[in-house]
C-alpha positions as CSV (number, residue, x, y, z in Angstrom):
1,M,-15.8,34.7,1.5
2,F,-12.5,35.0,3.5
3,A,-14.7,35.5,6.7
4,S,-17.3,32.8,5.9
5,V,-13.9,30.3,6.1
6,V,-13.0,32.0,9.0
7,A,-16.3,31.9,11.0
8,S,-16.4,28.3,9.7
9,L,-13.2,26.9,11.2
10,G,-13.8,28.7,15.0
11,L,-17.3,27.0,14.7
12,L,-15.7,23.7,13.5
13,R,-12.4,24.4,16.4
14,R,-15.6,24.9,19.6
15,R,-17.4,22.0,18.1
16,L,-14.7,19.7,17.0
17,L,-16.1,16.8,19.2
18,L,-19.8,17.2,18.7
19,V,-19.0,16.7,14.7
20,V,-16.9,13.5,15.3
21,V,-19.8,12.3,17.7
22,A,-22.5,13.5,15.4
23,T,-20.7,11.8,12.1
24,I,-20.7,8.5,14.0
25,A,-23.9,8.3,14.9
26,T,-25.4,9.6,12.0
27,Q,-23.4,6.9,9.8
28,G,-24.2,4.5,12.8
29,V,-27.5,4.8,12.2
30,Y,-26.9,4.0,8.5
31,V,-25.0,0.9,8.6
32,W,-27.0,-0.4,11.8
33,A,-30.2,0.9,10.9
34,V,-31.2,2.1,7.5
35,Q,-28.8,-0.3,5.2
36,P,-30.3,-3.6,6.8
37,L,-33.9,-1.5,6.2
38,L,-33.3,-0.9,2.5
39,L,-31.7,-4.5,1.9
40,A,-34.5,-5.6,3.4
41,L,-37.3,-3.9,1.3
42,F,-34.7,-4.0,-2.0
43,Q,-34.9,-8.1,-1.2
44,G,-38.8,-8.1,-0.6
45,A,-39.4,-6.4,-3.6
46,L,-36.9,-9.3,-5.4
47,S,-38.9,-11.8,-3.9
48,A,-42.1,-10.2,-4.7
49,A,-41.5,-10.4,-8.2
50,G,-39.6,-13.8,-8.1
51,V,-36.1,-12.3,-9.5
52,D,-32.8,-12.1,-8.1
53,G,-31.9,-9.1,-8.8
54,L,-32.5,-5.6,-10.6
55,S,-31.7,-5.7,-14.4
56,Q,-32.9,-5.0,-17.9
57,A,-34.2,-8.4,-17.8
58,S,-36.0,-8.4,-14.6
59,L,-37.5,-5.1,-14.8
60,P,-41.1,-5.9,-16.7
61,G,-41.4,-8.8,-13.6
62,L,-40.4,-6.1,-10.9
63,L,-43.0,-3.5,-12.9
64,S,-45.8,-5.8,-13.1
65,S,-46.0,-6.6,-9.2
66,P,-47.9,-4.1,-7.1
67,L,-46.2,-5.5,-3.5
68,A,-42.8,-5.0,-5.7
69,I,-43.4,-1.7,-6.9
70,L,-44.9,-0.5,-3.1
71,A,-41.3,-2.2,-1.7
72,L,-39.4,0.3,-3.9
73,V,-41.4,3.3,-3.3
74,L,-40.6,2.8,0.4
75,L,-37.3,2.1,0.1
76,A,-36.8,5.5,-2.0
77,L,-38.6,7.7,0.6
78,V,-36.6,5.4,3.2
79,A,-33.3,6.5,1.0
80,T,-34.3,10.0,0.3
81,F,-35.2,10.9,4.2
82,F,-31.7,9.5,5.5
83,A,-30.0,11.9,2.7
84,L,-31.9,14.7,4.1
85,L,-31.0,13.5,7.4
86,E,-27.0,13.4,6.2
87,I,-27.2,16.3,4.1
88,S,-29.0,18.4,7.1
89,V,-27.5,17.4,10.4
90,F,-24.3,19.7,10.5
91,T,-26.2,22.9,8.9
92,V,-29.0,22.4,12.3
93,I,-26.2,22.6,14.3
94,A,-24.7,25.5,12.5
95,Q,-28.4,27.4,12.9
96,I,-28.3,26.8,16.4
97,C,-25.3,28.0,17.3
98,R,-26.0,31.5,14.8
99,R,-28.8,31.5,17.2
100,G,-26.9,31.7,20.0
101,G,-28.1,28.4,21.4
102,T,-26.5,25.1,22.5
103,P,-27.0,22.1,20.0
104,T,-28.6,19.1,21.8
105,L,-29.9,16.1,20.5
106,P,-34.1,17.5,21.8
107,S,-32.9,20.5,19.6
108,I,-30.8,19.1,16.3
109,L,-33.8,16.6,15.6
110,G,-36.4,19.2,16.1
111,G,-34.7,21.1,13.5
112,L,-34.2,18.4,11.3
113,A,-38.0,17.4,11.5
114,G,-38.6,21.2,10.6
115,I,-36.9,20.4,7.7
116,G,-38.5,17.5,6.8
117,R,-41.8,19.3,6.9
118,K,-40.9,21.7,4.4
119,V,-39.7,18.9,1.9
120,A,-43.0,17.0,2.0
121,G,-44.9,16.8,-0.9
122,W,-44.3,16.8,-4.0
123,Q,-41.0,19.0,-3.8
124,F,-39.5,15.9,-2.1
125,L,-38.6,14.8,-5.6
126,L,-36.4,17.3,-6.3
127,F,-34.8,17.1,-3.1
128,A,-34.1,13.7,-3.8
129,G,-33.1,14.5,-7.3
130,Y,-30.0,16.9,-5.9
131,A,-29.3,14.8,-2.7
132,L,-28.8,11.5,-5.0
133,L,-28.2,12.4,-8.5
134,I,-26.7,15.7,-8.7
135,L,-24.6,16.1,-5.3
136,P,-23.0,12.3,-6.3
137,L,-22.3,13.2,-9.6
138,S,-21.0,16.6,-9.5
139,H,-18.9,15.8,-6.5
140,I,-19.5,19.0,-5.1
141,G,-19.8,18.3,-1.5
142,V,-20.2,16.3,0.2
143,G,-22.8,13.4,-0.6
144,P,-24.6,11.1,1.7
145,A,-23.6,7.8,2.2
146,L,-25.5,5.7,0.3
147,A,-25.0,7.5,-2.8
148,S,-21.6,6.9,-2.7
149,H,-21.8,4.2,-5.4
150,I,-24.0,6.7,-8.0
151,A,-21.6,6.9,-10.6
152,I,-21.6,7.2,-14.7
153,P,-21.1,3.8,-15.5
154,E,-17.6,3.8,-17.8
155,F,-19.3,1.2,-20.0
156,V,-21.6,4.2,-20.3
157,S,-19.1,6.8,-21.1
158,G,-16.8,5.0,-22.3
159,E,-18.8,4.0,-25.3
160,I,-20.5,7.9,-25.9
161,T,-16.9,9.1,-25.6
162,K,-15.6,7.1,-28.6
163,T,-17.0,9.6,-31.3
164,L,-16.4,13.2,-31.6
165,P,-19.6,13.7,-31.5
166,G,-20.5,11.9,-27.9
167,A,-17.1,13.0,-26.5
168,V,-18.3,16.8,-26.6
169,G,-21.5,16.1,-25.8
170,Y,-20.5,14.2,-22.7
171,A,-18.2,17.0,-21.7
172,L,-20.8,19.4,-22.1
173,A,-23.0,17.2,-19.5
174,V,-20.3,16.7,-17.4
175,A,-19.9,20.3,-17.2
176,A,-23.2,21.1,-16.9
177,L,-23.4,18.9,-13.9
178,V,-20.5,20.7,-12.1
179,Y,-22.4,24.2,-12.9
180,L,-25.3,22.8,-11.6
181,G,-23.8,21.1,-8.8
182,L,-21.7,24.2,-7.6
183,R,-25.3,26.7,-8.3
184,L,-27.4,24.6,-5.9
185,A,-24.1,24.0,-3.4
186,A,-25.8,25.8,-0.8
187,T,-29.4,24.3,-0.7
188,A,-29.2,22.3,2.8
189,A,-27.9,25.9,4.1
190,V,-30.9,27.8,2.5
191,L,-33.0,24.5,3.3
192,G,-32.1,24.9,7.0
193,S,-32.7,29.0,7.7
194,S,-36.0,29.7,5.2
195,Q,-39.7,29.2,5.1
196,E,-39.6,28.5,1.1
197,S,-40.3,25.3,-0.2
198,V,-37.9,23.2,-1.8
199,L,-37.8,25.1,-5.1
200,G,-37.6,28.2,-3.5
201,V,-34.5,27.5,-1.4
202,M,-33.0,26.2,-4.9
203,R,-34.2,29.5,-6.3
204,Q,-32.4,31.2,-3.5
205,S,-29.1,29.1,-3.6
206,M,-28.6,29.6,-7.5
207,D,-29.1,33.5,-5.9
208,L,-26.8,33.1,-3.3
209,T,-23.6,31.3,-6.0
210,R,-24.3,33.3,-8.9
211,R,-21.0,35.5,-8.2
212,T,-18.9,33.3,-5.7
213,Q,-18.9,29.8,-8.1
214,L,-15.1,30.3,-8.7
215,Y,-14.7,31.2,-4.7
216,I,-16.6,27.8,-3.8
217,A,-14.6,25.7,-6.2
218,A,-11.6,27.0,-4.8
219,V,-12.6,26.0,-1.4
220,L,-14.0,22.7,-2.3
221,V,-10.4,22.3,-3.4
222,L,-8.9,23.1,-0.8
223,V,-11.1,20.7,1.9
224,G,-9.9,18.3,-1.0
225,V,-5.9,18.6,-0.6
226,V,-6.2,19.1,3.2
227,A,-8.2,15.7,3.5
228,A,-5.7,13.8,1.3
229,V,-2.5,15.5,3.3
230,V,-3.8,14.7,6.1
231,F,-5.0,10.7,5.2
232,F,-1.2,10.3,3.9
233,A,0.8,11.9,7.0
234,V,-1.0,9.4,9.3
235,A,-0.4,6.8,6.7
236,L,3.1,7.6,6.6
237,I,3.1,7.7,10.6
238,G,2.1,4.3,10.4
239,T,4.9,2.8,8.6
240,V,7.1,3.1,11.9
241,P,5.2,0.1,13.9
242,V,4.7,-2.1,10.9
243,A,9.1,-1.4,10.1
244,L,9.6,-2.2,14.0
245,S,7.8,-5.4,13.9
246,A,9.4,-8.2,14.8
247,S,8.7,-10.6,12.3
248,D,6.6,-10.6,9.0
249,A,3.8,-12.3,10.6
250,T,3.7,-9.4,13.6
251,A,4.4,-7.0,10.4
252,T,1.3,-8.0,8.5
253,S,-0.7,-7.8,11.6
254,V,0.4,-4.6,12.7
255,A,-0.1,-3.3,8.9
256,G,-3.7,-4.7,9.0
257,S,-4.5,-2.6,12.4
258,M,-2.8,0.7,10.5
259,L,-5.0,0.3,7.5
260,A,-8.0,-0.3,10.1
261,V,-7.1,3.3,11.7
262,L,-6.6,5.1,8.2
263,K,-10.1,3.6,7.3
264,L,-11.4,5.4,10.9
265,V,-9.4,8.6,9.8
266,Q,-10.8,8.6,6.6
267,F,-14.4,8.1,7.9
268,I,-13.8,11.0,10.9
269,G,-12.2,13.3,8.0
270,T,-15.0,12.6,6.0
271,G,-17.5,14.0,8.5
272,I,-15.3,16.9,9.4
273,A,-15.2,17.7,5.9
274,A,-18.9,17.8,5.5
275,A,-19.7,19.4,8.8
276,F,-17.2,22.4,7.2
277,L,-18.8,23.1,4.2
278,A,-21.8,22.9,6.2
279,F,-20.7,25.7,8.6
280,F,-19.4,27.5,5.7
281,F,-22.8,27.6,3.4
282,V,-24.7,29.0,6.7
283,A,-21.8,31.9,7.3
284,L,-21.7,32.7,3.2
285,L,-26.0,32.7,3.6
286,H,-25.4,35.4,6.3
287,G,-22.9,37.6,4.4
288,G,-20.1,35.7,6.0
289,R,-20.6,37.5,9.6
290,Q,-18.7,35.6,12.1
291,V,-21.2,33.0,13.6
292,P,-21.7,32.7,17.5
293,T,-20.5,30.1,19.3
294,F,-21.6,30.1,22.8
295,G,-20.4,28.1,25.4
296,G,-16.9,27.2,24.0
297,P,-15.6,23.8,23.5
298,V,-17.8,20.9,24.9
299,R,-15.9,19.7,28.1
300,D,-18.4,17.9,29.9
301,R,-17.4,14.9,31.6
302,T,-20.8,12.6,29.9
303,S,-20.1,14.4,26.6
304,R,-16.8,12.7,26.2
305,M,-18.0,9.4,27.6
306,A,-20.4,8.9,25.1
307,A,-18.1,10.2,22.6
308,A,-15.5,7.5,23.4
309,T,-18.0,4.9,23.8
310,V,-19.7,5.3,20.3
311,L,-15.8,5.8,18.8
312,V,-15.3,2.0,20.4
313,L,-18.4,0.8,19.0
314,F,-17.2,1.8,15.4
315,V,-13.9,0.4,15.7
316,L,-15.1,-2.8,17.0
317,L,-18.6,-3.0,14.7
318,G,-17.6,-0.9,11.7
319,T,-14.3,-1.2,10.2
320,P,-14.9,-2.9,7.4
321,P,-13.5,-6.8,6.7
322,T,-12.1,-5.9,3.8
323,V,-9.2,-3.6,5.0
324,F,-7.7,-6.5,7.0
325,A,-8.4,-8.6,3.5
326,S,-6.4,-6.4,1.8
327,M,-3.5,-7.4,3.6
328,A,-4.2,-11.7,3.1
329,P,-2.1,-13.3,0.7
330,Q,-2.6,-13.0,-2.8
331,P,-4.9,-15.9,-4.4
332,S,-3.4,-18.8,-5.5
333,E,-4.7,-18.4,-9.2
334,R,-3.7,-15.1,-10.4
335,P,-6.9,-13.2,-11.7
336,L,-6.5,-13.0,-15.6
337,V,-5.9,-9.6,-17.2
338,I,-8.9,-9.6,-20.4
339,A,-7.8,-7.4,-23.5
340,H,-11.1,-5.3,-24.2
341,R,-11.6,-5.8,-27.8
342,G,-7.8,-6.5,-28.1
343,Y,-5.7,-3.6,-27.1
344,T,-6.6,-0.5,-28.8
345,A,-3.7,1.3,-28.2
346,G,-1.8,-0.8,-30.8
347,G,-4.7,-1.3,-33.6
348,V,-8.3,-1.3,-34.4
349,E,-10.7,-2.7,-31.5
350,N,-11.7,-6.2,-32.6
351,T,-9.3,-6.8,-35.4
352,L,-6.3,-8.9,-35.7
353,G,-3.7,-5.8,-35.6
354,S,-5.2,-5.5,-31.9
355,L,-5.5,-9.0,-30.8
356,R,-1.5,-9.0,-31.8
357,A,-1.1,-6.0,-29.8
358,A,-2.9,-7.6,-26.8
359,A,-0.5,-10.9,-27.1
360,A,2.8,-8.6,-27.2
361,A,1.2,-6.7,-23.8
362,G,1.0,-9.8,-22.4
363,A,-2.7,-10.2,-21.6
364,D,-3.9,-13.5,-20.9
365,M,-7.1,-13.4,-22.9
366,V,-8.5,-11.3,-25.2
367,E,-12.2,-10.5,-25.2
368,M,-14.2,-9.8,-28.9
369,D,-17.4,-9.3,-30.3
370,I,-19.2,-11.7,-33.3
371,Q,-21.8,-11.2,-35.0
372,E,-23.7,-12.9,-37.9
373,T,-23.5,-11.9,-41.4
374,S,-26.2,-12.4,-44.2
375,D,-25.0,-15.5,-45.2
376,Q,-25.3,-16.4,-41.7
377,R,-21.2,-16.7,-41.1
378,F,-19.2,-15.1,-38.5
379,V,-17.1,-11.8,-38.4
380,V,-15.6,-10.3,-35.6
381,I,-17.3,-6.7,-34.9
382,H,-18.7,-4.8,-31.7
383,D,-21.2,-2.6,-33.4
384,A,-24.2,-3.9,-35.6
385,G,-23.8,-0.8,-37.6
386,L,-20.4,0.0,-40.2
387,Q,-20.8,3.8,-39.0
388,R,-18.3,4.4,-36.4
389,L,-15.4,2.6,-37.7
390,A,-16.3,2.3,-41.5
391,G,-18.1,5.6,-42.6
392,D,-20.4,3.0,-44.1
393,P,-24.4,3.2,-43.7
394,R,-24.9,0.0,-43.9
395,S,-25.3,-2.9,-41.6
396,V,-23.4,-6.2,-40.9
397,F,-26.7,-8.2,-41.2
398,E,-27.1,-6.9,-44.7
399,L,-23.9,-7.9,-46.0
400,P,-22.3,-11.4,-46.5
401,Q,-18.5,-12.5,-44.6
402,A,-16.9,-12.0,-47.7
403,E,-17.4,-8.8,-48.7
404,L,-17.5,-7.5,-44.8
405,A,-13.7,-9.3,-44.6
406,G,-12.6,-6.4,-47.7
407,I,-14.1,-3.9,-45.6
408,Q,-11.4,-1.2,-43.7
409,V,-12.2,0.1,-40.5
410,S,-9.8,2.8,-38.6
411,Q,-9.8,4.0,-35.1
412,D,-7.3,6.6,-33.5
413,G,-4.6,6.5,-36.3
414,F,-5.0,2.7,-37.2
415,S,-6.4,1.1,-39.7
416,D,-7.3,-2.4,-40.7
417,H,-10.2,-4.8,-41.9
418,I,-12.9,-6.8,-40.1
419,P,-11.6,-10.2,-39.5
420,T,-13.7,-13.3,-39.8
421,L,-14.2,-15.7,-37.0
422,E,-11.9,-18.1,-38.4
423,Q,-9.5,-16.0,-39.3
424,Y,-9.3,-14.5,-35.5
425,L,-9.2,-17.4,-33.8
426,Q,-6.5,-19.1,-36.1
427,L,-4.0,-15.9,-35.3
428,A,-4.9,-16.5,-31.8
429,D,-4.4,-19.9,-31.5
430,E,-0.6,-19.0,-33.4
431,L,0.1,-16.7,-30.8
432,G,-1.0,-18.8,-28.0
433,I,-3.5,-16.7,-26.7
434,R,-7.0,-17.3,-25.4
435,V,-9.7,-15.8,-26.6
436,L,-13.4,-14.7,-24.6
437,V,-16.0,-14.8,-27.3
438,E,-18.7,-12.6,-27.0
439,V,-22.1,-13.2,-28.8
440,K,-23.7,-9.9,-30.1
441,P,-26.9,-11.1,-31.3
442,H,-28.2,-7.6,-33.5
443,G,-31.9,-9.4,-34.1
444,H,-32.1,-10.1,-37.7
445,E,-30.2,-13.5,-37.4
446,A,-32.1,-16.7,-39.1
447,P,-33.7,-19.2,-36.6
448,G,-31.0,-21.9,-35.0
449,F,-28.7,-19.1,-34.4
450,T,-27.6,-20.3,-31.1
451,Q,-26.9,-23.9,-32.7
452,R,-24.9,-22.0,-35.5
453,V,-22.7,-20.3,-32.7
454,V,-21.9,-23.7,-31.0
455,A,-21.1,-26.1,-34.2
456,T,-18.9,-23.1,-35.9
457,L,-17.0,-23.1,-32.4
458,A,-16.7,-26.6,-32.3
459,K,-15.1,-27.0,-35.2
460,L,-12.4,-23.9,-35.1
461,D,-11.7,-24.8,-31.3
462,S,-12.2,-28.8,-30.8
463,S,-10.0,-28.6,-27.6
464,R,-12.8,-26.1,-26.3
465,K,-9.6,-23.8,-24.8
466,H,-11.8,-20.7,-25.7
467,M,-14.5,-19.0,-24.0
468,V,-17.9,-17.7,-25.2
469,Q,-20.2,-15.3,-23.7
470,S,-23.2,-13.2,-23.9
471,L,-25.9,-10.7,-22.6
472,D,-28.4,-13.0,-23.9
473,A,-29.3,-15.3,-21.1
474,G,-31.2,-17.9,-23.6
475,I,-27.8,-17.8,-25.9
476,V,-25.7,-18.8,-22.7
477,A,-28.1,-21.1,-21.8
478,G,-28.4,-22.7,-25.0
479,I,-24.6,-22.9,-25.9
480,V,-24.3,-24.3,-22.1
481,S,-27.1,-27.1,-22.7
482,Q,-25.5,-28.2,-26.8
483,D,-22.1,-28.0,-25.8
484,P,-21.5,-28.8,-21.7
485,S,-17.5,-28.8,-22.1
486,R,-17.2,-25.2,-23.3
487,Q,-17.1,-22.8,-20.9
488,A,-19.8,-20.2,-20.7
489,I,-20.2,-16.8,-19.3
490,L,-23.3,-14.5,-18.7
491,V,-22.4,-11.1,-19.2
492,T,-24.7,-8.6,-16.7
493,G,-24.8,-4.9,-17.9
494,F,-26.7,-3.5,-15.0
495,Q,-27.5,-5.8,-11.8
496,I,-28.5,-4.7,-8.6
497,G,-28.8,-7.3,-5.2
498,N,-27.6,-11.2,-5.9
499,A,-25.9,-12.4,-8.9
500,P,-28.1,-13.6,-11.6
501,R,-28.6,-17.3,-11.5
502,T,-27.5,-19.3,-14.3
503,P,-26.1,-22.5,-15.7
504,A,-22.7,-20.9,-17.1
505,A,-19.2,-20.9,-15.2
506,G,-19.4,-17.4,-14.1
507,V,-20.9,-14.1,-14.8
508,A,-19.0,-10.9,-16.5
509,I,-20.3,-7.7,-13.8
510,E,-20.1,-4.1,-14.8
511,D,-18.0,-2.1,-12.3
512,W,-20.8,-0.1,-11.1
513,S,-22.9,-3.0,-10.4
514,Y,-19.9,-5.4,-8.9
515,S,-20.4,-6.3,-5.3
516,D,-18.2,-8.5,-2.5
517,Q,-21.6,-10.4,-1.7
518,M,-22.2,-11.5,-5.4
519,L,-18.1,-12.6,-5.2
520,V,-18.5,-14.6,-2.4
521,R,-21.7,-16.2,-3.9
522,L,-20.5,-17.3,-7.4
523,H,-17.1,-18.5,-5.8
524,D,-19.4,-20.4,-3.1
525,E,-21.0,-21.8,-6.2
526,G,-17.7,-23.0,-8.1
527,K,-18.3,-20.4,-10.4
528,K,-16.3,-17.1,-12.0
529,L,-16.7,-13.6,-11.8
530,F,-15.1,-11.4,-14.2
531,V,-15.6,-7.7,-14.2
532,W,-15.4,-5.0,-16.8
533,T,-14.6,-2.9,-17.7
534,I,-12.0,-1.5,-15.6
535,N,-9.0,0.7,-16.8
536,D,-8.2,3.0,-13.7
537,P,-5.2,1.1,-11.6
538,A,-6.1,1.7,-8.3
539,L,-9.8,-0.2,-9.5
540,I,-7.3,-2.7,-10.8
541,R,-5.7,-3.3,-7.9
542,D,-8.7,-3.0,-5.6
543,Y,-10.2,-6.0,-7.9
544,M,-6.9,-8.2,-8.0
545,G,-7.2,-7.6,-4.0
546,R,-10.6,-8.4,-3.9
547,G,-10.2,-11.9,-5.5
548,V,-12.0,-11.6,-8.8
549,D,-11.3,-14.4,-11.3
550,G,-10.8,-11.9,-13.9
551,I,-10.6,-8.2,-15.3
552,I,-11.7,-6.8,-18.6
553,T,-9.8,-3.6,-19.8
554,D,-8.8,-1.3,-22.6
555,N,-5.8,-0.9,-20.1
556,V,-3.6,-4.1,-20.6
557,A,-0.3,-2.7,-20.3
558,G,-1.7,-0.8,-16.9
559,A,-3.3,-3.9,-15.6
560,I,-0.2,-6.5,-16.1
561,T,2.2,-3.4,-14.5
562,T,0.0,-3.4,-11.8
563,R,0.0,-7.1,-11.1
564,Q,3.5,-7.6,-11.4
565,L,4.3,-4.9,-8.8
566,S,1.3,-6.3,-6.8
567,E,3.1,-9.8,-6.9
568,S,6.6,-8.5,-6.7
569,I,5.5,-6.6,-3.4
570,T,6.6,-8.6,-0.3
571,N,8.2,-6.2,2.0
572,P,5.4,-5.7,4.6
573,V,5.8,-1.5,5.0
574,S,6.1,-1.4,1.1
575,R,2.4,-3.8,0.7
576,Y,0.9,-1.1,3.7
577,L,1.8,1.9,1.8
578,E,0.4,0.3,-1.3
579,S,-2.7,-0.8,0.4
580,A,-2.9,2.6,2.0
581,T,-2.8,4.3,-2.1
582,W,-5.6,2.3,-3.0
583,Q,-7.7,2.7,0.2
584,I,-8.5,6.3,-0.3
585,Q,-9.6,5.5,-3.9
586,P,-13.9,5.5,-4.4
587,R,-14.7,2.3,-5.9
């Protein structure tokens, strides 16, 4: 194992310039060719189906359109082939060096073409599953750029882990993903040197890693630590020019430039890490023997000029504008901190106790859920069934409001009673906190449900200071139509593409589906954008910097603290370091 590490470091040292150029060239192909093509295919699928984005509501329309299906199939093929290129390029370089050759563009492309031929066929799906699901979800290795956003949505994991069986099952699933990721970590290395099919390659990877999983995990951790140390070392060096700036305006400009440099360092560092791991697995595959590195470091003038040109192009065209935007002044209206189902650190979700806790913690607004009872009134509760919080097998729609209000609910050591909508809004008014009322239909409502929601809220909140939201687009449209003065929000749990078109005052998007394009489009239309459910302080700071209108969170105290710290930091050096810290966090 140690011999494989030494061999990989030796090859990396001699071919470092090639690694940098290959990294930038590969990502350049992604940014300037593959990504636009994928977006064009996706937009073509949406246009063919006549929808704005891919969501639960639009899925039937997409699947009923042959042109949309064709575009989505082409999108999947392009995405998988590019993932194959990204994962395999450094393996091909290592294999060429191992055979004693010198990596050239034709030889590298020839090696990639050979791997592509092996993947062709139905087992293409197996590789797609590994590259676009197992690799990004297990975080074992450096995955393709187009899979960087693939993750288990927090709203899914959060709901699953609220019960002990769910938490255990989720932990086991994550452990299985990590284990599978470790066992398949040598897939690319074997794919580049074996004549086996994809299934055979995966079997060889499983055999190769049978007794080396802990060593591989240690190498992966070490690579991550080294990358983080280098990043923060460069970040600290960047404080010098910021501190020496003559004015705050100059310091802000210099800080933005240094953040761009950090983004470049992070970009190149990721490529170097991916190359080292590819070299490591190739060496491991061949028993850890020293990989030949004929020719030494690349020193010819043409290669250096080509590398310099690619670097300049990357700096000019590839630096994300959000790096500079992160140093811009904060929006004039501070983003709202919205307590998700109240503040469950101080009470049972959706109860008066968690409402009081949210107000005490400083939340700007409280999000809660209402459902209709058997006597067509409303109680505040998320689940249609009472089992999770009350241990009761019955459901909300089976019981009248008076009986439901007497049921005790328990969660994380707290106990309370299910409140009625009247009780909840009355206490919110006494506490001086606004409420975001989420209407959750359970499917057993009597006709006229939306009208009853509108009438009840108008009676309890005649000033219309409280807002309303729902996942049901029809309910939202009905509320807007019947009570235009009430601010309504459309909740979207899964939306890829443009922001959904809605007559509502805004959209609440789940973190996984968020994009800056959605934010810009909604703000251009004068609409709000809330993001849910964001609990990580780095993500909270990120979204606040992006200018979203509200963050729905379980971590109310953390969000308030993050916002206060961000607003209190006026020193350019401190702002630069803060931005550098959250920049390395994956969104």
